[in-house]
C-alpha positions as CSV (number, residue, x, y, z in Angstrom):
1,X,12.7,-48.8,99.5
2,X,12.8,-46.6,96.5
3,X,16.1,-46.0,94.9
4,X,16.8,-42.3,93.9
5,X,17.4,-41.8,90.2
6,X,20.9,-40.7,89.3
7,X,22.1,-38.9,86.1
8,X,25.3,-40.0,84.4
9,X,27.1,-37.4,82.4
10,X,29.5,-38.2,79.6
11,X,32.1,-35.6,78.9
12,X,34.6,-35.5,76.0
13,X,38.2,-34.9,76.4
14,X,38.5,-31.2,75.8
15,X,40.8,-28.3,75.6
16,X,40.3,-24.6,76.3
17,X,43.4,-23.6,74.5
18,X,42.8,-22.4,70.9
19,X,44.7,-24.3,68.3
20,X,45.5,-27.3,70.5
21,X,44.9,-30.7,68.9
22,X,44.1,-33.6,71.3
23,X,46.7,-36.4,71.4
24,X,46.6,-40.1,72.5
25,X,42.9,-40.5,71.6
26,X,41.7,-44.1,71.6
27,X,40.3,-45.5,68.4
28,X,36.8,-44.0,68.1
29,X,37.3,-41.7,71.1
30,X,36.1,-38.1,70.6
31,X,37.8,-34.9,71.7
32,X,36.9,-31.2,71.3
33,X,38.7,-27.9,71.1
34,X,36.2,-25.5,72.6
35,X,37.6,-22.2,71.4
36,X,38.0,-23.6,67.9
37,X,34.6,-25.4,67.9
38,X,36.5,-28.3,66.4
39,X,35.7,-32.0,67.0
40,X,38.3,-34.7,66.6
41,X,38.2,-38.5,66.7
42,X,40.9,-41.1,67.3
43,X,42.0,-43.0,64.3
44,X,43.1,-46.7,64.2
45,X,46.7,-45.5,64.1
46,X,46.2,-43.4,67.3
47,X,46.3,-40.1,65.4
48,X,43.6,-37.4,65.8
49,X,41.4,-36.7,62.8
50,X,39.5,-33.4,62.7
51,X,35.8,-33.6,61.8
52,X,34.3,-30.9,59.5
53,X,33.6,-27.7,61.3
54,X,29.8,-27.0,61.2
55,X,30.2,-23.2,61.1
56,X,32.7,-23.6,58.3
57,X,30.2,-25.8,56.5
58,X,27.5,-23.1,56.7
59,X,29.9,-20.5,55.5
60,X,31.0,-22.8,52.7
61,X,27.5,-23.3,51.6
62,X,26.8,-19.5,51.5
63,X,30.1,-19.1,49.6
64,X,29.2,-21.8,47.1
65,X,25.7,-20.2,46.5
66,X,27.4,-16.8,45.8
67,X,29.9,-18.5,43.6
68,X,27.2,-20.3,41.6
69,X,25.4,-17.0,41.0
70,X,28.7,-15.4,39.8
71,X,29.5,-18.3,37.6
72,X,26.1,-18.2,36.0
73,X,26.3,-14.5,35.4
74,X,29.7,-14.9,34.0
75,X,28.6,-17.7,31.7
76,X,25.6,-15.6,30.5
77,X,27.9,-12.6,29.8
78,X,30.3,-14.9,27.9
79,X,27.4,-16.2,25.9
80,X,26.2,-12.7,25.1
81,X,29.7,-11.6,24.2
82,X,30.0,-14.6,21.8
83,X,26.6,-13.9,20.3
84,X,27.4,-10.2,19.8
85,X,30.7,-11.1,18.3
86,X,29.0,-13.6,15.9
87,X,26.3,-11.1,14.9
88,X,28.9,-8.3,14.4
89,X,30.9,-10.7,12.2
90,X,27.9,-11.7,10.2
91,X,26.7,-8.1,9.8
92,X,30.2,-7.0,8.8
93,X,30.3,-9.7,6.1
94,X,26.9,-8.8,4.8
95,X,27.8,-5.1,4.7
96,X,30.9,-6.0,2.7
97,X,28.9,-8.0,0.3
98,X,26.3,-5.3,-0.3
99,X,28.9,-2.5,-0.6
100,X,29.5,-3.4,-4.3
101,X,26.0,-2.5,-5.2
102,X,24.8,-0.1,-2.6
103,X,26.0,3.1,-0.9
104,X,27.2,3.1,2.6
105,X,23.8,4.5,3.8
106,X,21.8,1.8,2.0
107,X,24.1,-0.9,3.2
108,X,23.4,0.1,6.8
109,X,19.7,0.1,6.2
110,X,19.7,-3.1,4.4
111,X,21.2,-4.8,7.5
112,X,17.6,-4.6,8.9
113,X,15.8,-5.9,5.8
114,X,13.5,-8.9,6.0
115,X,14.2,-11.1,3.0
116,X,12.7,-14.5,2.1
117,X,14.3,-16.9,-0.2
118,X,17.2,-14.6,-0.9
119,X,20.4,-15.4,1.1
120,X,22.1,-12.2,2.3
121,X,25.5,-13.3,1.0
122,X,24.0,-14.0,-2.5
123,X,21.9,-11.0,-3.2
124,X,22.0,-10.3,-7.0
125,X,22.9,-13.9,-7.8
126,X,19.8,-15.8,-6.8
127,X,16.0,-15.2,-6.7
128,X,13.5,-15.7,-9.5
129,X,12.9,-11.9,-9.7
130,X,16.5,-11.4,-10.8
131,X,16.1,-14.0,-13.4
132,X,12.8,-12.6,-14.8
133,X,13.5,-8.9,-14.7
134,X,17.3,-8.7,-14.7
135,X,20.3,-9.5,-12.6
136,X,20.9,-7.2,-9.7
137,X,17.3,-6.0,-9.5
138,X,16.8,-7.4,-6.0
139,X,20.1,-5.9,-4.8
140,X,19.4,-2.4,-6.0
141,X,16.1,-2.2,-4.1
142,X,16.1,-1.5,-0.4
143,X,13.4,-4.1,0.5
144,X,12.6,-7.2,-1.4
145,X,10.0,-9.8,-0.3
146,X,9.5,-12.9,-2.4
147,X,6.6,-15.2,-1.5
148,X,7.6,-18.8,-1.0
149,X,4.1,-20.3,-1.2
150,X,2.5,-18.4,-4.1
151,X,0.3,-16.1,-2.0
152,X,0.9,-12.4,-1.1
153,X,4.5,-11.4,-0.5
154,X,3.3,-8.6,1.7
155,X,0.0,-7.6,3.3
156,X,-0.8,-4.3,4.9
157,X,-3.9,-3.3,6.9
158,X,-5.3,-0.5,8.9
159,X,-8.4,0.4,10.9
160,X,-9.8,3.8,11.6
161,X,-10.9,2.6,15.1
162,X,-7.2,2.5,16.1
163,X,-7.0,6.3,15.6
164,X,-8.3,8.3,18.5
165,X,-8.0,11.7,16.8
166,X,-11.1,12.9,14.9
167,X,-11.1,14.4,11.4
168,X,-7.8,12.9,10.4
169,X,-6.8,10.9,7.3
170,X,-5.4,8.0,9.3
171,X,-6.5,5.0,7.2
172,X,-3.4,4.4,5.0
173,X,-2.9,0.7,4.8
174,X,0.0,1.5,2.4
175,X,1.6,4.9,1.6
176,X,4.0,5.5,-1.3
177,X,5.7,8.9,-1.8
178,X,8.2,9.7,-4.6
179,X,10.4,12.8,-4.8
180,X,12.2,13.5,-8.1
181,X,14.7,16.0,-6.8
182,X,17.7,15.1,-9.0
183,X,18.2,18.2,-11.1
184,X,21.6,17.3,-12.4
185,X,20.8,13.8,-13.9
186,X,17.4,13.4,-15.5
187,X,15.7,10.3,-14.1
188,X,12.2,8.8,-14.1
189,X,10.6,8.4,-10.7
190,X,7.4,6.4,-9.9
191,X,5.1,6.9,-7.0
192,X,4.1,3.3,-7.6
193,X,4.9,0.7,-10.2
194,X,2.9,-2.5,-11.0
195,X,3.8,-5.0,-13.6
196,X,1.9,-8.3,-14.3
197,X,2.8,-11.0,-16.9
198,X,0.6,-13.8,-18.1
199,X,2.3,-17.0,-19.4
200,X,0.7,-19.0,-22.3
201,X,-2.1,-21.1,-20.9
202,X,-2.2,-19.4,-17.5
203,X,-5.3,-17.9,-15.9
204,X,-6.6,-14.4,-15.5
205,X,-3.9,-11.8,-14.9
206,X,-4.8,-8.4,-13.6
207,X,-2.5,-5.4,-13.3
208,X,-4.5,-3.9,-10.4
209,X,-7.8,-4.7,-8.7
210,X,-9.5,-2.3,-6.4
211,X,-12.6,-3.5,-4.5
212,X,-14.7,-1.0,-2.6
213,X,-17.7,-1.9,-0.4
214,X,-20.2,0.7,0.8
215,X,-22.6,-0.5,3.5
216,X,-24.0,2.9,4.4
217,X,-26.4,5.1,2.4
218,X,-25.4,5.8,-1.2
219,X,-23.4,9.0,-1.6
220,X,-23.1,10.3,-5.1
221,X,-20.7,12.8,-6.6
222,X,-21.0,15.3,-9.5
223,X,-18.6,17.6,-11.4
224,X,-19.7,20.4,-9.0
225,X,-19.6,18.3,-5.8
226,X,-16.7,16.0,-5.8
227,X,-16.0,15.5,-2.1
228,X,-19.3,14.9,-0.2
229,X,-19.1,13.3,3.2
230,X,-19.0,9.5,3.0
231,X,-18.0,9.2,-0.6
232,X,-16.6,5.8,-1.8
233,X,-14.7,6.2,-5.0
234,X,-12.8,3.3,-6.5
235,X,-10.0,5.5,-7.8
236,X,-9.2,9.1,-6.8
237,X,-6.9,11.1,-9.0
238,X,-6.0,14.6,-7.8
239,X,-3.8,17.3,-9.1
240,X,-2.1,18.3,-5.9
241,X,-0.6,21.5,-4.5
242,X,3.2,22.0,-4.4
243,X,5.1,20.8,-1.4
244,X,8.3,22.6,-2.5
245,X,8.6,25.9,-0.5
246,X,8.4,28.9,-2.7
247,X,7.6,26.9,-5.9
248,X,4.0,27.0,-7.1
249,X,2.4,23.9,-8.6
250,X,2.0,23.6,-12.3
251,X,-0.6,21.5,-14.2
252,X,0.2,17.8,-14.3
253,X,0.2,16.3,-17.9
254,X,-2.9,14.2,-17.7
255,X,-5.0,12.2,-15.3
256,X,-4.9,8.9,-17.2
257,X,-2.6,8.1,-20.1
258,X,-3.1,4.9,-22.1
259,X,-0.2,3.8,-24.3
260,X,1.4,0.7,-25.6
261,X,4.9,-0.8,-25.8
262,X,5.3,-3.7,-28.2
263,X,1.6,-4.5,-28.2
264,X,-1.8,-2.8,-28.1
265,X,-4.8,-2.9,-25.8
266,X,-7.8,-4.8,-27.1
267,X,-10.1,-2.0,-25.8
268,X,-9.6,1.3,-24.1
269,X,-12.2,1.7,-21.3
270,X,-14.9,-1.0,-21.0
271,X,-18.0,-0.9,-18.7
272,X,-19.5,-4.2,-17.7
273,X,-23.2,-4.4,-18.5
274,X,-25.2,-3.5,-15.4
275,X,-22.1,-2.1,-13.6
276,X,-23.4,1.5,-13.4
277,X,-26.6,2.3,-11.5
278,X,-29.4,4.3,-13.1
279,X,-31.6,7.0,-11.5
280,X,-28.7,8.8,-9.9
281,X,-29.6,12.5,-9.2
282,X,-32.9,12.0,-11.0
283,X,-31.2,10.9,-14.3
284,X,-33.0,7.9,-15.7
285,X,-30.0,6.4,-17.5
286,X,-26.8,5.0,-16.1
287,X,-24.1,7.8,-16.2
288,X,-21.0,6.2,-17.7
289,X,-19.1,9.5,-18.0
290,X,-20.0,12.7,-16.1
291,X,-18.6,16.0,-17.2
292,X,-19.3,19.7,-16.4
293,X,-20.6,22.1,-19.1
294,X,-18.2,23.2,-21.8
295,X,-16.0,20.2,-21.3
296,X,-15.4,18.5,-24.7
297,X,-14.4,15.2,-26.2
298,X,-11.6,16.2,-28.6
299,X,-10.1,14.7,-31.7
300,X,-6.7,15.8,-33.0
301,X,-5.0,15.5,-36.4
302,X,-1.9,13.4,-36.9
303,X,0.0,16.3,-38.7
304,X,0.6,18.7,-35.8
305,X,-1.6,17.2,-33.1
306,X,-4.0,20.2,-33.2
307,X,-7.6,19.8,-32.1
308,X,-9.8,19.5,-35.2
309,X,-13.2,18.2,-33.9
310,X,-15.0,18.1,-30.6
311,X,-18.3,17.1,-29.0
312,X,-19.3,19.3,-26.1
313,X,-22.3,20.7,-24.2
314,X,-22.8,24.4,-23.6
315,X,-26.2,24.0,-22.1
316,X,-26.8,25.8,-18.8
317,X,-30.5,25.3,-18.4
318,X,-32.1,22.7,-16.1
319,X,-33.0,19.4,-17.8
320,X,-36.6,19.4,-18.8
321,X,-37.0,15.6,-18.6
322,X,-35.6,12.7,-16.6
323,X,-33.8,11.7,-19.8
324,X,-31.5,14.7,-19.4
325,X,-32.6,17.0,-22.1
326,X,-30.3,17.4,-25.2
327,X,-29.0,14.2,-26.6
328,X,-27.8,12.2,-29.6
329,X,-29.5,8.9,-29.5
330,X,-28.7,5.9,-31.7
331,X,-31.5,3.4,-32.1
332,X,-32.2,0.4,-34.2
333,X,-33.9,2.6,-36.9
334,X,-31.5,5.5,-37.0
335,X,-30.1,8.5,-35.1
336,X,-32.1,11.1,-33.2
337,X,-30.9,14.6,-32.3
338,X,-32.8,15.7,-29.3
339,X,-33.1,19.3,-28.0
340,X,-32.6,20.5,-24.4
341,X,-36.4,20.2,-23.8
342,X,-36.3,16.5,-24.8
343,X,-38.0,17.0,-28.2
344,X,-36.6,15.2,-31.2
345,X,-35.5,17.8,-33.7
346,X,-33.9,15.7,-36.4
347,X,-34.3,12.0,-37.1
348,X,-32.0,10.2,-39.6
349,X,-33.3,6.8,-40.4
350,X,-31.4,3.9,-41.9
351,X,-32.3,4.9,-45.5
352,X,-30.7,8.3,-45.1
353,X,-34.0,10.2,-45.0
354,X,-34.6,12.8,-42.3
355,X,-37.6,14.3,-40.7
356,X,-38.1,17.2,-38.4
357,X,-36.8,20.8,-38.2
358,X,-33.9,21.8,-40.4
359,X,-31.7,24.9,-40.4
360,X,-29.9,26.1,-43.5
361,X,-27.1,28.7,-43.5
362,X,-25.8,30.7,-46.5
363,X,-23.4,33.5,-46.9
364,X,-25.2,36.8,-47.8
365,X,-22.7,37.5,-50.6
366,X,-24.1,34.7,-52.6
367,X,-26.6,35.7,-55.3
368,X,-29.2,33.1,-54.4
369,X,-29.9,30.4,-51.8
370,X,-31.0,27.0,-53.0
371,X,-33.4,25.2,-50.7
372,X,-34.6,21.6,-51.4
373,X,-36.5,19.0,-49.6
374,X,-34.6,15.7,-49.1
375,X,-37.4,13.3,-48.4
376,X,-40.4,12.4,-50.6
377,X,-43.1,13.5,-48.1
378,X,-41.6,17.0,-47.8
379,X,-41.2,17.3,-51.6
380,X,-44.8,16.4,-52.1
381,X,-46.2,18.7,-49.4
382,X,-43.7,21.5,-50.2
383,X,-41.2,23.2,-47.9
384,X,-42.3,26.1,-45.8
385,X,-40.0,28.9,-44.4
386,X,-40.5,29.4,-40.7
387,X,-37.9,32.0,-39.9
388,X,-35.2,33.9,-41.8
389,X,-32.7,36.0,-39.9
390,X,-29.1,37.3,-40.2
391,X,-26.4,36.3,-37.8
392,X,-23.5,38.5,-36.6
393,X,-20.9,36.6,-38.6
394,X,-22.6,37.6,-41.8
395,X,-24.5,34.4,-42.5
396,X,-28.2,33.9,-43.0
397,X,-30.1,31.3,-41.0
398,X,-33.3,29.9,-42.5
399,X,-35.6,27.6,-40.4
400,X,-37.7,25.3,-42.6
401,X,-41.0,23.5,-41.7
C-alpha cells in the first residue's frame, strides 16, 4: 500500500508586535519580528542577537555609493582649490619680481610669456642674451625665447590654402608693426631688428637670408610694371600711405641705407656670377640694375653734400637692338660709347687714341676755334667738318668726320 507523502513545515518563533525582541531563544535558535523584518538568533549566553537587516543593507549600500561620489567630488574640489591657490601664489610672486622692471600692464602680459632657460624669478639675472648684450635686456622685452639646442628659437609658418577668402593677403608667417607715437620723448623705433656676430674661427654668419622659389611660369617686373600677377621678389620695399587719420604721408628718407659703426663693409652690393638671368624682356644681357628714364646715379661733394656729377639716361625711343641701344661698354682694348641705335660713336683704346665721330663746342665770343686731330690716321687724312650749327645757349657745335 502506498504511503501518502506529507509536508513538514518549519516555522520560526515570531512576533507581530513591532519593536519586540524575542527572549529565551535556545543557542542557535532563530526568531523573527515580522513588522520590523528583523531576524534574531540565540547566543550561547541565552541572549538574542539581531542579524543585519537586509533592507537596511541595501539602503546602506546606496548611501555609501552617494557618499563615495560626494567624497570624490569634494576631494577634486579641494585639489583644484589647492592648485588655484598655488598658481595664484606663484603668479603673484612672479608679478612682484617683474614689477621692478615693467609697468603693471606689461607685468600682467608677461605672466603668459613662454620662456626657455630663463627662470621667471631670475629674469634680468641669468641668460646668455643678458650677458652678451647687456643686463636687463631680457626683462625689458615682452617675449624672449632662447634656444636650448642651437637651432631656431622660434619658427613661424603659414599656408594660403588655410584661408578660404579669395583675393586677400593672408600669407603672413610673421608680421611686425612698429608705431613711433611718442611725441614728448624722442625715441628710435624699429619695425624689425636683426643682429649677427661672428666669433674668431667660426663659420659663415649671415645677418639675413631670404630664399624664394618659383615653380610657375617666370613673371618679370619693370620700372613701369612693378606688381604683375604672380611676381616673386626676394625683397619688397614700399613707401607706404599714412595710417594716421588726417595726416598725409611724407617721403621716407631712403629705401636702402648702407652705413658703418666701428668697421666698414668690404663691398657694397655684390652680384654672384650667373645669379641674374639674361634675355629678360628681349634684353640680351643680364639686368643687374633696372631704372626708368631720367633716373640718375649721383655723386655728391664732401663740402656741402651737393650733387656734382651724375650718369643718367634721357632716351625715350625704343631700343634698336637686343643689346639695348645706347651704352658705355668697357672691353679688353678700351671703352666704347654706343648710340641709341647700337652704333659705336667713340672708341677710346688703351693707348688713349680715339676713333669715330667727335663733337666740339666753342663759345661764339671767342675770336677763333682751334680744331685738331688727335690720332695719327686722322692727322694724315685730314679732318673734315660735317656740320656746324649754333645752340640756344650761345655755343657752337661742330661735328667732325
